[in-house]
C-alpha positions in Angstrom: -14.1 -4.7 10.6 -14.5 -6.6 7.3 -13.8 -3.4 5.4 -10.6 -2.9 7.4 -9.5 -6.4 6.7 -10.3 -6.1 3.0 -8.5 -2.8 2.8 -5.4 -4.1 4.5 -5.4 -6.9 2.0 -5.7 -4.4 -0.9 -2.9 -2.4 0.7 -0.7 -5.5 0.7 -1.7 -6.3 -2.9 -0.7 -2.8 -4.1 2.6 -3.0 -2.2 3.3 -6.3 -3.9 2.3 -5.3 -7.3 5.4 -3.2 -7.5 8.8 -4.5 -8.6 10.9 -5.6 -5.6 14.4 -4.4 -5.0 16.5 -7.6 -5.0 19.3 -5.8 -3.2 17.0 -4.9 -0.3 16.1 -8.4 0.9 13.5 -10.9 0.0 10.0 -9.7 -1.0 8.4 -11.0 2.2 11.0 -9.3 4.3 10.5 -6.0 2.4 6.7 -6.2 2.9 6.9 -7.2 6.5 9.3 -4.4 7.2 7.0 -1.8 5.7 3.9 -3.3 7.4 5.7 -3.4 10.8 6.7 0.2 10.5 3.2 1.2 9.4 1.4 -0.7 12.2 3.9 0.7 14.8 3.1 4.3 13.5 -0.6 3.6 13.7 -0.4 2.2 17.2 1.4 5.2 18.5 -0.5 7.9 16.5 -3.0 10.0 18.4 -6.5 9.1 17.3 -7.0 12.7 16.3 -4.1 12.5 13.8 -5.8 9.6 12.1 -9.2 11.2 11.9 -7.9 14.4 10.3 -8.3 15.0 6.5 -4.6 14.2 5.8 -2.5 11.2 6.7 0.1 11.9 9.4 3.3 13.1 7.8 5.4 10.1 8.8 2.7 7.7 7.5 2.5 9.5 4.2 6.3 9.5 3.9 6.4 5.7 4.4 3.7 5.2 1.8 5.4 7.5 -0.7 8.7 5.7 -0.1 7.2 2.3 -0.9 4.6 3.0 -3.5 5.4 3.9 -7.1 2.1 5.6 -7.9 3.0 6.2 -11.5 3.6 2.5 -12.1 0.5 1.6 -10.1 -1.6 4.0 -12.3 -0.1 2.5 -15.4 -0.8 -1.0 -14.3 -4.4 -0.1 -13.4 -5.1 1.1 -16.9 -3.4 -1.8 -18.6 -3.5 -1.6 -22.4 -5.3 1.7 -22.3 -2.2 3.4 -20.9 -0.6 3.5 -24.3 -3.6 5.2 -25.9 -3.5 8.4 -23.8 -1.2 11.4 -24.1 1.5 12.4 -21.6 -0.7 15.2 -20.2 -3.5 12.7 -19.7 -1.1 10.3 -18.0 0.2 12.9 -15.6 -3.4 13.9 -14.8 -4.4 10.3 -14.3 -1.4 9.6 -12.0 -2.3 12.7 -9.9 -6.0 11.7 -9.6 -5.1 8.0 -9.0 -2.6 9.0 -6.3 -5.1 11.2 -4.5 -7.7 8.5 -4.6 -5.4 5.7 -3.3 -4.2 8.0 -0.5 -7.8 8.8 0.5 -8.8 5.1 0.5 -5.8 4.2 2.6 -6.3 7.0 5.0 -9.8 5.8 5.6 -8.6 2.2 5.9 -5.8 3.1 8.3 -8.2 5.1 10.4 -10.1 1.8 11.1 -6.9 -0.1 12.1 -7.4 -1.7 15.5 -4.3 -3.8 16.1 -4.9 -6.6 13.6 -1.9 -8.7 12.7 -0.7 -9.7 9.3 0.3 -13.3 8.5 2.6 -13.9 5.6 1.5 -17.0 3.9 3.4 -17.6 0.6 5.8 -15.8 -1.7 5.8 -16.2 -5.5 8.3 -14.5 -7.8 8.0 -13.8 -11.5 10.9 -11.9 -13.0 11.4 -8.6 -11.1 7.9 -8.9 -9.5 6.8 -10.8 -6.5 3.6 -11.7 -4.8 3.3 -12.3 -1.1 0.1 -13.8 0.0 -1.0 -12.3 3.3 -3.9 -12.8 5.7 -5.2 -10.3 8.2 -5.8 -11.9 11.6 -7.2 -10.7 14.9 -5.0 -8.9 17.5 -3.8 -12.1 19.1 
């Protein structure tokens, strides 16, 4: 249970590390919309779909629509990003994406109806941070 809560927090952190689309609503609204769609999908997905090797197609589609894996990979390397070649960058993005999807697949598999509380929103330029808390079912 603690792993699921930590993983959902990490999921929210990655979602929030990305630039927000000012034309698409406030950052908290964007995050809650994505989380609501995801939790609805998880609640309605057959358990077998969540225990297979791949994420269900509609869950993967939602994640790919929201995550900028190239930007996340770049941010994860920080200053070292500039020191690697384009081929190394492409390879790193591919490996990073595979890893993140595997972690989230395992995390989502342990989802058991927990709710997300949106605590605080902080903006800095074109980035935003929304503090969240994973709470019990009700």
